[in-house]
C-alpha positions as a Markdown table, in Angstrom:
| # | Residue | x | y | z |
|---|---|---|---|---|
| 1 | Met | -12.8 | -17.0 | -17.4 |
| 2 | Ala | -14.9 | -15.3 | -15.0 |
| 3 | Lys | -16.0 | -11.3 | -15.3 |
| 4 | Ile | -14.3 | -9.5 | -11.8 |
| 5 | Ala | -14.8 | -6.2 | -10.5 |
| 6 | Leu | -12.4 | -4.4 | -8.3 |
| 7 | Ile | -13.4 | -1.8 | -6.3 |
| 8 | Asn | -11.3 | 0.7 | -4.4 |
| 9 | Gln | -11.5 | 4.4 | -4.2 |
| 10 | Arg | -9.1 | 6.1 | -6.4 |
| 11 | Tyr | -7.3 | 4.3 | -9.2 |
| 12 | Gly | -5.2 | 5.5 | -11.8 |
| 13 | Leu | -1.5 | 6.1 | -13.0 |
| 14 | Glu | -0.9 | 9.6 | -11.6 |
| 15 | Ile | -2.3 | 8.1 | -8.3 |
| 16 | Asn | 0.4 | 6.5 | -5.9 |
| 17 | Gly | -1.4 | 5.4 | -2.4 |
| 18 | Gly | -0.3 | 1.6 | -1.0 |
| 19 | Ser | -3.6 | -0.3 | -1.8 |
| 20 | Glu | -4.2 | 2.2 | -5.1 |
| 21 | Tyr | -1.3 | 1.2 | -6.7 |
| 22 | Tyr | -1.6 | -2.8 | -5.3 |
| 23 | Thr | -5.5 | -2.6 | -6.9 |
| 24 | Arg | -3.6 | -1.7 | -10.3 |
| 25 | Leu | -1.0 | -4.4 | -10.2 |
| 26 | Ile | -3.6 | -7.1 | -9.4 |
| 27 | Ala | -6.2 | -5.8 | -12.1 |
| 28 | Glu | -3.3 | -6.0 | -14.7 |
| 29 | Gln | -2.3 | -9.5 | -13.6 |
| 30 | Leu | -5.6 | -10.9 | -13.3 |
| 31 | Ala | -6.6 | -9.6 | -17.0 |
| 32 | Lys | -4.3 | -12.1 | -18.1 |
| 33 | Lys | -6.7 | -14.7 | -17.6 |
| 34 | His | -10.4 | -12.8 | -16.9 |
| 35 | Glu | -12.1 | -10.3 | -18.3 |
| 36 | Val | -11.4 | -7.3 | -15.3 |
| 37 | Glu | -12.9 | -3.7 | -14.9 |
| 38 | Val | -12.6 | -1.4 | -12.1 |
| 39 | Leu | -15.2 | 0.0 | -10.3 |
| 40 | Thr | -13.8 | 3.5 | -8.5 |
| 41 | Thr | -14.8 | 7.6 | -8.1 |
| 42 | Cys | -13.3 | 10.5 | -9.7 |
| 43 | Ala | -11.4 | 12.2 | -7.6 |
| 44 | Leu | -7.6 | 11.9 | -7.4 |
| 45 | Lys | -6.7 | 13.3 | -3.6 |
| 46 | Tyr | -7.9 | 11.1 | -0.9 |
| 47 | Asp | -7.9 | 14.5 | 1.4 |
| 48 | Asp | -11.2 | 16.3 | -0.3 |
| 49 | Trp | -12.0 | 13.7 | -2.7 |
| 50 | Glu | -12.7 | 16.1 | -5.2 |
| 51 | Asn | -13.9 | 14.7 | -8.6 |
| 52 | Tyr | -10.7 | 15.1 | -11.3 |
| 53 | Tyr | -11.1 | 13.0 | -13.6 |
| 54 | Gln | -14.4 | 12.4 | -16.0 |
| 55 | Ser | -16.9 | 10.3 | -15.0 |
| 56 | Gly | -17.8 | 7.2 | -17.4 |
| 57 | Ile | -15.7 | 4.3 | -18.6 |
| 58 | His | -12.1 | 4.8 | -19.4 |
| 59 | Asn | -9.4 | 2.6 | -19.9 |
| 60 | Val | -6.1 | 2.2 | -18.1 |
| 61 | Asn | -3.0 | 0.1 | -19.1 |
| 62 | Gly | -5.6 | -2.3 | -20.7 |
| 63 | Ile | -8.2 | -2.3 | -18.0 |
| 64 | Val | -11.8 | -1.3 | -18.2 |
| 65 | Val | -12.1 | 1.7 | -15.6 |
| 66 | Arg | -15.6 | 3.0 | -14.9 |
| 67 | Arg | -15.0 | 6.5 | -12.7 |
| 68 | Phe | -18.1 | 7.6 | -10.7 |
| 69 | Pro | -18.3 | 11.2 | -9.1 |
| 70 | Thr | -18.1 | 12.6 | -5.5 |
| 71 | Thr | -21.1 | 14.5 | -4.4 |
| 72 | Gln | -19.5 | 15.8 | -1.8 |
| 73 | Asn | -16.3 | 16.7 | -0.3 |
| 74 | Arg | -14.5 | 14.7 | 2.9 |
| 75 | Leu | -15.9 | 15.7 | 6.3 |
| 76 | Pro | -14.9 | 16.6 | 9.6 |
| 77 | Gly | -16.5 | 13.9 | 11.7 |
| 78 | His | -16.2 | 10.7 | 14.2 |
| 79 | Pro | -16.0 | 7.1 | 14.0 |
| 80 | Lys | -18.5 | 6.4 | 16.3 |
| 81 | Asp | -21.4 | 7.4 | 14.5 |
| 82 | Gly | -21.4 | 4.7 | 12.3 |
| 83 | Glu | -23.1 | 5.4 | 9.0 |
| 84 | Lys | -22.7 | 9.0 | 9.1 |
| 85 | Trp | -18.9 | 8.9 | 9.9 |
| 86 | Ile | -18.9 | 6.7 | 6.2 |
| 87 | Asp | -20.9 | 9.2 | 4.2 |
| 88 | Asp | -18.2 | 12.3 | 5.6 |
| 89 | Gln | -14.8 | 10.3 | 5.6 |
| 90 | Gly | -16.2 | 9.1 | 1.6 |
| 91 | Pro | -15.5 | 9.3 | -0.7 |
| 92 | Phe | -19.3 | 9.9 | -0.9 |
| 93 | Val | -20.0 | 8.2 | -4.1 |
| 94 | Pro | -23.4 | 7.0 | -4.3 |
| 95 | Glu | -23.9 | 6.1 | -8.2 |
| 96 | Leu | -21.0 | 4.1 | -8.1 |
| 97 | Ile | -22.8 | 1.9 | -4.6 |
| 98 | Asn | -26.4 | 2.2 | -7.1 |
| 99 | Tyr | -24.4 | 0.8 | -10.0 |
| 100 | Ile | -23.6 | -2.4 | -8.5 |
| 101 | Lys | -27.2 | -3.3 | -7.1 |
| 102 | Glu | -28.2 | -2.2 | -10.6 |
| 103 | Tyr | -25.4 | -4.5 | -12.9 |
| 104 | Asn | -24.5 | -7.1 | -9.7 |
| 105 | Asp | -25.2 | -10.1 | -11.9 |
| 106 | Glu | -23.5 | -9.4 | -14.9 |
| 107 | Tyr | -20.4 | -10.2 | -12.8 |
| 108 | Asp | -18.9 | -13.5 | -11.0 |
| 109 | Val | -16.1 | -12.2 | -8.0 |
| 110 | Phe | -15.6 | -8.7 | -6.6 |
| 111 | Phe | -12.3 | -7.6 | -5.0 |
| 112 | Pro | -13.6 | -4.6 | -2.1 |
| 113 | Val | -9.9 | -3.4 | -1.8 |
| 114 | Thr | -9.3 | -1.3 | 1.7 |
| 115 | Tyr | -11.6 | -1.9 | 4.4 |
| 116 | Leu | -11.7 | 1.4 | 5.7 |
| 117 | Tyr | -13.9 | 3.6 | 3.1 |
| 118 | Tyr | -16.9 | 4.2 | 1.6 |
| 119 | Thr | -16.7 | 2.2 | -1.7 |
| 120 | Thr | -16.5 | -0.9 | 0.5 |
| 121 | Val | -18.0 | -0.5 | 3.3 |
| 122 | Lys | -21.3 | 0.1 | 1.2 |
| 123 | Ala | -20.4 | -2.6 | -0.9 |
| 124 | Ile | -19.4 | -5.8 | 0.6 |
| 125 | Pro | -23.6 | -5.6 | 2.0 |
| 126 | Leu | -24.5 | -5.7 | -1.5 |
| 127 | Ile | -22.0 | -8.3 | -2.6 |
| 128 | Ala | -21.1 | -10.7 | 0.6 |
| 129 | Glu | -21.5 | -14.0 | -1.2 |
| 130 | Lys | -19.3 | -13.6 | -4.0 |
| 131 | Ser | -16.7 | -10.7 | -2.5 |
| 132 | Ile | -13.2 | -11.7 | -1.9 |
| 133 | Val | -12.0 | -9.0 | 0.8 |
| 134 | Ile | -8.7 | -7.4 | 0.6 |
| 135 | Pro | -8.6 | -5.3 | 3.5 |
| 136 | Thr | -5.2 | -3.8 | 3.5 |
| 137 | Ala | -5.9 | -3.3 | 7.6 |
| 138 | His | -3.4 | -2.6 | 10.6 |
| 139 | Asn | -3.7 | -1.9 | 14.4 |
| 140 | Glu | -5.1 | 1.2 | 14.1 |
| 141 | Tyr | -7.9 | 2.8 | 16.0 |
| 142 | Leu | -10.3 | 3.3 | 13.4 |
| 143 | Ile | -10.7 | -0.3 | 13.1 |
| 144 | Tyr | -12.2 | -0.7 | 16.1 |
| 145 | Tyr | -15.3 | 0.7 | 15.8 |
| 146 | Pro | -18.2 | -1.0 | 15.5 |
| 147 | Val | -19.3 | -0.2 | 12.0 |
| 148 | Tyr | -16.2 | -2.0 | 10.4 |
| 149 | Lys | -17.4 | -5.1 | 11.8 |
| 150 | Arg | -19.5 | -5.8 | 8.8 |
| 151 | Val | -16.3 | -5.8 | 6.6 |
| 152 | Phe | -14.8 | -8.0 | 8.5 |
| 153 | Gly | -17.8 | -11.0 | 8.8 |
| 154 | Ala | -18.1 | -10.2 | 12.4 |
| 155 | Asp | -21.5 | -7.9 | 12.2 |
| 156 | Asn | -24.5 | -10.8 | 12.4 |
| 157 | Asn | -27.0 | -8.3 | 11.1 |
| 158 | Tyr | -24.9 | -8.3 | 7.4 |
| 159 | Ser | -24.0 | -11.4 | 4.6 |
| 160 | Lys | -20.4 | -12.3 | 5.6 |
| 161 | Pro | -17.7 | -12.1 | 3.0 |
| 162 | Ala | -17.1 | -15.3 | 0.8 |
| 163 | Ala | -13.2 | -15.0 | 1.3 |
| 164 | Phe | -10.4 | -12.9 | 2.2 |
| 165 | Met | -7.2 | -11.8 | 1.1 |
| 166 | Phe | -4.6 | -10.6 | 3.0 |
| 167 | Leu | -1.1 | -9.0 | 2.3 |
| 168 | Thr | 1.0 | -10.2 | 5.3 |
| 169 | Glu | 0.9 | -12.7 | 7.6 |
| 170 | Glu | 1.2 | -10.0 | 10.4 |
| 171 | Glu | -2.0 | -8.7 | 8.9 |
| 172 | Cys | -4.1 | -11.9 | 8.3 |
| 173 | Asp | -2.9 | -13.1 | 12.7 |
| 174 | Phe | -4.1 | -9.5 | 13.2 |
| 175 | Val | -7.6 | -9.8 | 12.0 |
| 176 | His | -8.4 | -13.5 | 12.9 |
| 177 | Lys | -7.7 | -12.6 | 16.1 |
| 178 | Leu | -10.2 | -8.5 | 16.4 |
| 179 | Phe | -12.4 | -10.5 | 15.0 |
| 180 | Lys | -12.6 | -14.4 | 15.5 |
| 181 | Asn | -13.4 | -14.9 | 11.8 |
| 182 | Tyr | -11.8 | -17.7 | 11.6 |
| 183 | Ser | -14.2 | -19.4 | 9.6 |
| 184 | Ile | -14.2 | -17.5 | 6.7 |
| 185 | Pro | -11.5 | -18.7 | 4.1 |
| 186 | Ser | -8.5 | -16.7 | 3.6 |
| 187 | Trp | -5.7 | -16.7 | 1.5 |
| 188 | Val | -2.4 | -15.0 | 2.3 |
| 189 | Ala | -0.7 | -13.3 | -1.0 |
| 190 | Gly | 1.0 | -10.6 | -0.9 |
| 191 | Val | 1.9 | -8.9 | -4.8 |
| 192 | Gly | 4.5 | -9.9 | -7.6 |
| 193 | Val | 7.5 | -7.2 | -8.2 |
| 194 | Asp | 8.0 | -5.8 | -11.3 |
| 195 | Leu | 11.4 | -3.7 | -12.5 |
| 196 | Pro | 12.2 | -2.3 | -15.2 |
| 197 | Thr | 14.4 | -3.9 | -17.8 |
| 198 | Asn | 17.2 | -0.9 | -17.8 |
| 199 | Ile | 17.8 | 0.0 | -13.9 |
| 200 | Asp | 20.9 | 2.7 | -13.3 |
| 201 | Gly | 21.3 | 4.1 | -10.0 |
| 202 | Asn | 24.2 | 5.8 | -11.3 |
| 203 | Arg | 22.3 | 7.6 | -14.3 |
| 204 | Phe | 20.0 | 8.8 | -10.8 |
| 205 | Arg | 23.0 | 10.2 | -8.8 |
| 206 | Glu | 23.9 | 11.9 | -12.4 |
| 207 | Lys | 20.8 | 13.6 | -13.2 |
| 208 | Tyr | 20.3 | 15.1 | -9.5 |
| 209 | Asn | 23.8 | 16.1 | -8.8 |
| 210 | Ile | 24.1 | 13.2 | -5.9 |
| 211 | Lys | 27.7 | 12.0 | -5.1 |
| 212 | Glu | 27.5 | 10.8 | -1.6 |
| 213 | Asp | 25.9 | 8.0 | -0.4 |
| 214 | Tyr | 22.1 | 8.5 | 0.8 |
| 215 | Cys | 18.6 | 7.2 | 2.4 |
| 216 | Ile | 15.7 | 7.2 | 0.4 |
| 217 | Tyr | 12.0 | 7.5 | 1.1 |
| 218 | Val | 9.4 | 6.3 | -1.2 |
| 219 | Gly | 5.8 | 7.4 | -0.7 |
| 220 | Arg | 3.3 | 10.2 | 0.5 |
| 221 | Ile | 5.0 | 13.0 | 2.6 |
| 222 | Glu | 2.3 | 13.1 | 5.5 |
| 223 | Gln | 1.9 | 12.9 | 9.1 |
| 224 | Gly | -0.2 | 9.3 | 8.2 |
| 225 | Lys | 3.4 | 8.5 | 7.8 |
| 226 | Asn | 5.6 | 8.9 | 10.7 |
| 227 | Cys | 7.4 | 12.1 | 8.5 |
| 228 | Glu | 7.8 | 14.5 | 10.7 |
| 229 | Ala | 9.7 | 12.6 | 13.1 |
| 230 | Met | 11.5 | 11.1 | 10.3 |
| 231 | Leu | 12.7 | 14.1 | 9.6 |
| 232 | Asn | 13.6 | 15.5 | 12.9 |
| 233 | Tyr | 15.4 | 12.3 | 13.1 |
| 234 | Phe | 17.3 | 13.0 | 10.2 |
| 235 | Leu | 18.2 | 16.9 | 11.4 |
| 236 | Glu | 19.8 | 15.1 | 14.5 |
| 237 | Tyr | 21.7 | 12.5 | 12.8 |
| 238 | Lys | 23.0 | 15.3 | 11.0 |
| 239 | Lys | 24.0 | 17.2 | 14.5 |
| 240 | Arg | 25.8 | 14.4 | 15.5 |
| 241 | Asn | 27.3 | 13.0 | 13.1 |
| 242 | Lys | 30.2 | 14.3 | 10.3 |
| 243 | Asn | 29.4 | 12.1 | 7.4 |
| 244 | Lys | 27.6 | 13.4 | 4.0 |
| 245 | Met | 24.9 | 11.2 | 4.8 |
| 246 | Lys | 22.0 | 12.5 | 2.5 |
| 247 | Leu | 17.9 | 12.2 | 2.2 |
| 248 | Val | 16.1 | 11.7 | -0.7 |
| 249 | Leu | 12.5 | 12.4 | -0.6 |
| 250 | Met | 10.1 | 10.7 | -3.5 |
| 251 | Gly | 6.6 | 11.4 | -3.5 |
| 252 | Lys | 4.0 | 14.4 | -2.6 |
| 253 | Asn | 3.8 | 16.9 | 0.4 |
| 254 | Ser | 0.1 | 16.5 | 0.2 |
| 255 | Phe | -0.7 | 18.1 | 3.9 |
| 256 | Asn | 2.5 | 21.1 | 3.6 |
| 257 | Ile | 4.6 | 19.5 | 6.0 |
| 258 | Glu | 7.3 | 21.5 | 6.6 |
| 259 | Ile | 10.4 | 20.2 | 4.9 |
| 260 | Pro | 13.6 | 21.5 | 6.1 |
| 261 | Lys | 15.8 | 23.9 | 3.6 |
| 262 | Gln | 19.2 | 22.4 | 3.4 |
| 263 | Asn | 21.7 | 20.3 | 1.5 |
| 264 | Asp | 21.4 | 17.1 | 3.0 |
| 265 | Ile | 18.0 | 16.9 | 2.1 |
| 266 | Ile | 16.4 | 16.8 | -1.4 |
| 267 | His | 12.6 | 16.7 | -1.5 |
| 268 | Leu | 12.1 | 15.3 | -5.2 |
| 269 | Gly | 8.5 | 15.4 | -5.2 |
| 270 | Phe | 6.3 | 12.6 | -7.9 |
| 271 | Val | 9.0 | 10.8 | -10.0 |
| 272 | Ser | 8.4 | 8.7 | -13.0 |
| 273 | Glu | 8.6 | 4.9 | -12.3 |
| 274 | Glu | 12.5 | 5.4 | -13.9 |
| 275 | Asp | 13.6 | 8.1 | -11.7 |
| 276 | Lys | 12.0 | 5.7 | -8.6 |
| 277 | Phe | 13.5 | 2.6 | -9.0 |
| 278 | Asp | 17.0 | 4.4 | -10.6 |
| 279 | Gly | 16.4 | 6.5 | -6.8 |
| 280 | Ile | 16.2 | 3.5 | -5.2 |
| 281 | Ser | 19.1 | 1.4 | -6.5 |
| 282 | Gly | 21.2 | 4.4 | -6.0 |
| 283 | Ala | 20.5 | 4.2 | -2.1 |
| 284 | Lys | 22.6 | 3.0 | 0.8 |
| 285 | Val | 19.3 | 2.2 | 2.7 |
| 286 | Leu | 15.7 | 2.2 | 2.6 |
| 287 | Trp | 13.9 | 3.9 | 5.1 |
| 288 | Leu | 10.2 | 4.2 | 6.4 |
| 289 | Asn | 9.6 | 5.2 | 9.5 |
| 290 | Ser | 5.6 | 4.6 | 9.4 |
| 291 | Met | 4.1 | 2.8 | 12.2 |
| 292 | Phe | 1.4 | 1.5 | 10.4 |
| 293 | Glu | 2.1 | -0.5 | 7.0 |
| 294 | Ser | -0.2 | -3.3 | 5.5 |
| 295 | Leu | 2.5 | -4.8 | 2.9 |
| 296 | Ser | 4.8 | -1.5 | 1.8 |
| 297 | Ile | 5.4 | -2.4 | -1.9 |
| 298 | Val | 7.9 | -0.1 | -2.0 |
| 299 | Val | 9.9 | -2.5 | 0.8 |
| 300 | Leu | 9.8 | -4.8 | -1.7 |
| 301 | Glu | 10.4 | -3.3 | -4.7 |
| 302 | Ala | 13.9 | -2.4 | -2.7 |
| 303 | Phe | 14.4 | -5.7 | -2.1 |
| 304 | Ser | 14.3 | -7.0 | -5.4 |
| 305 | Leu | 17.2 | -4.4 | -5.9 |
| 306 | Gly | 19.0 | -5.7 | -3.1 |
| 307 | Val | 18.8 | -2.8 | -0.5 |
| 308 | Pro | 18.4 | -3.2 | 2.7 |
| 309 | Val | 15.7 | -1.2 | 4.8 |
| 310 | Leu | 15.4 | 0.5 | 7.8 |
| 311 | Val | 12.0 | 0.6 | 9.5 |
| 312 | Asn | 10.2 | 1.2 | 12.9 |
| 313 | Glu | 9.7 | -1.0 | 15.3 |
| 314 | His | 6.0 | -0.4 | 15.9 |
| 315 | Cys | 5.4 | -1.4 | 12.6 |
| 316 | Glu | 4.9 | -5.3 | 13.0 |
| 317 | Val | 4.7 | -5.9 | 8.8 |
| 318 | Leu | 7.8 | -3.8 | 8.4 |
| 319 | Arg | 9.9 | -5.4 | 11.6 |
| 320 | Gly | 8.4 | -8.9 | 9.8 |
| 321 | His | 9.8 | -8.4 | 7.2 |
| 322 | Cys | 13.1 | -7.6 | 8.3 |
| 323 | Ile | 12.7 | -10.3 | 10.4 |
| 324 | Lys | 11.9 | -13.0 | 7.9 |
| 325 | Ser | 14.4 | -12.0 | 5.2 |
| 326 | Asn | 17.4 | -10.9 | 7.4 |
| 327 | Ala | 17.7 | -7.2 | 5.4 |
| 328 | Gly | 17.0 | -5.2 | 7.0 |
| 329 | Leu | 17.5 | -3.0 | 10.8 |
| 330 | Tyr | 14.7 | -2.0 | 12.5 |
| 331 | Tyr | 14.5 | 0.8 | 15.7 |
| 332 | Lys | 12.5 | 2.3 | 18.4 |
| 333 | Gly | 13.6 | 5.9 | 19.4 |
| 334 | Tyr | 16.1 | 8.4 | 17.6 |
| 335 | Phe | 19.4 | 7.0 | 19.3 |
| 336 | Glu | 18.5 | 2.7 | 18.2 |
| 337 | Phe | 18.2 | 4.6 | 14.1 |
| 338 | Glu | 21.3 | 6.1 | 14.5 |
| 339 | Gly | 22.8 | 2.8 | 16.0 |
| 340 | Val | 21.3 | 1.1 | 12.7 |
| 341 | Leu | 22.2 | 3.3 | 10.5 |
| 342 | Asn | 25.9 | 3.7 | 11.5 |
| 343 | Tyr | 25.6 | -0.2 | 11.8 |
| 344 | Leu | 25.1 | -0.6 | 7.8 |
| 345 | Ile | 27.3 | 2.3 | 6.7 |
| 346 | Asn | 30.4 | 0.7 | 8.7 |
| 347 | His | 29.9 | -2.9 | 8.3 |
| 348 | Asp | 30.4 | -3.7 | 4.7 |
| 349 | Lys | 31.1 | -7.4 | 4.7 |
| 350 | Glu | 27.1 | -7.2 | 6.5 |
| 351 | Tyr | 26.5 | -5.0 | 4.7 |
| 352 | Ala | 26.8 | -7.4 | 1.4 |
| 353 | Ile | 24.7 | -10.2 | 2.9 |
| 354 | Met | 21.8 | -8.0 | 3.7 |
| 355 | Cys | 22.0 | -7.6 | 0.0 |
| 356 | Asn | 22.2 | -11.0 | -1.4 |
| 357 | Asn | 19.4 | -11.6 | 1.8 |
| 358 | Ala | 16.9 | -9.2 | 0.0 |
| 359 | Lys | 17.1 | -10.4 | -3.1 |
| 360 | Arg | 16.7 | -14.1 | -1.7 |
| 361 | Tyr | 13.9 | -12.8 | -0.1 |
| 362 | Ile | 11.7 | -11.7 | -2.9 |
| 363 | Glu | 12.7 | -14.4 | -5.2 |
| 364 | His | 11.0 | -17.0 | -2.4 |
| 365 | Asn | 8.3 | -15.2 | -1.7 |
| 366 | Tyr | 7.0 | -13.0 | -4.1 |
| 367 | Lys | 7.4 | -14.2 | -7.4 |
| 368 | Trp | 4.0 | -13.4 | -9.5 |
| 369 | Glu | 3.3 | -17.0 | -10.3 |
| 370 | Ile | 3.1 | -17.5 | -6.2 |
| 371 | Val | 0.6 | -14.2 | -5.6 |
| 372 | Met | -1.4 | -15.2 | -8.4 |
| 373 | Asp | -1.9 | -19.2 | -7.7 |
| 374 | Lys | -3.7 | -18.3 | -4.6 |
| 375 | Phe | -5.6 | -15.8 | -6.3 |
| 376 | Asp | -7.2 | -18.5 | -8.6 |
| 377 | Lys | -7.5 | -20.8 | -6.0 |
| 378 | Ala | -10.3 | -18.3 | -4.4 |
| 379 | Ile | -11.8 | -17.2 | -7.7 |
| 380 | Glu | -12.4 | -21.0 | -7.6 |
| 381 | Leu | -13.6 | -20.9 | -4.5 |
| 382 | Val | -16.4 | -18.5 | -4.9 |
| 383 | Met | -17.4 | -19.7 | -8.4 |
| 384 | Lys | -18.0 | -23.4 | -7.0 |
| 385 | Lys | -19.9 | -21.8 | -4.2 |
| 386 | Arg | -22.6 | -20.3 | -6.2 |
């Protein structure tokens, strides 16, 4: 048994960000074999990092969570400014870094999650030889700035991480090509999918009075997820196609994106786990227009429920899920979107095959025993090195 610390910028049951949710799932799985803690901030929202939770030690679903306060809000800046950018972008939480300096020796393995933030960039130089980095990286402009080379073992002024844990083959290939860090051990693990025992799409339809077919979007409603374009696509689709298709949105509208007020668009805000899984189960298709994803747990959850997906071709990870599973379609631009959505609506036989393919893809690739076996091997490697 090892003593393990996961490091993430936010952590809590109320937080539905991708890497934050992923961290919670992995922490709870690791705790079945190891002594696990999470080192994080008191922030709830990433747009300002304002302290929400009390600092100190908490228990979240049986996991020890050490929260440290941020000492400044998120500030505008430019990544070319290097260290200043990392401080300004935040979450600026020097107490967390000081804790790692002081208590480093008490932990056997660290898992910093998400390459982008202060919590990872500042921690890695202190823990490199026993860190297994989960970068959740994708091809965005920020990753090309020199300040991030230390995270990926490409800055000779800093020690290299002991290993990497990638979420997809696409992420692994991208990082290796960009940083030439092939010599650092790595695994592609992904995540397992946990489904509640009682999922009922009809219950969701009755609760929200939805009788028609609907596409569903689950996640933060923001420009970073390309939601504005998604809403414009749907408005155009309804103008050109006189069917009863609706769009259901689940997630916080953190940046006040204008959501059109019309009967075919239903925004539910942040919902319970029961509503989330019931809603996905009852949907015709899960729709993600995002151009940048490193895994997308919600796609895996939809597949596990036998629900196909529609995704933006620009995102290599989402396109890869579709190609490898034969359970989703991807599009480039509005007219291809219209075509693939209408294909799913009008081809019942092919749609049923895709539903079956979706479940098979999860069964073969995203079971917890497969995922955690890779984590076990990575932890064993670090322990042996030390």
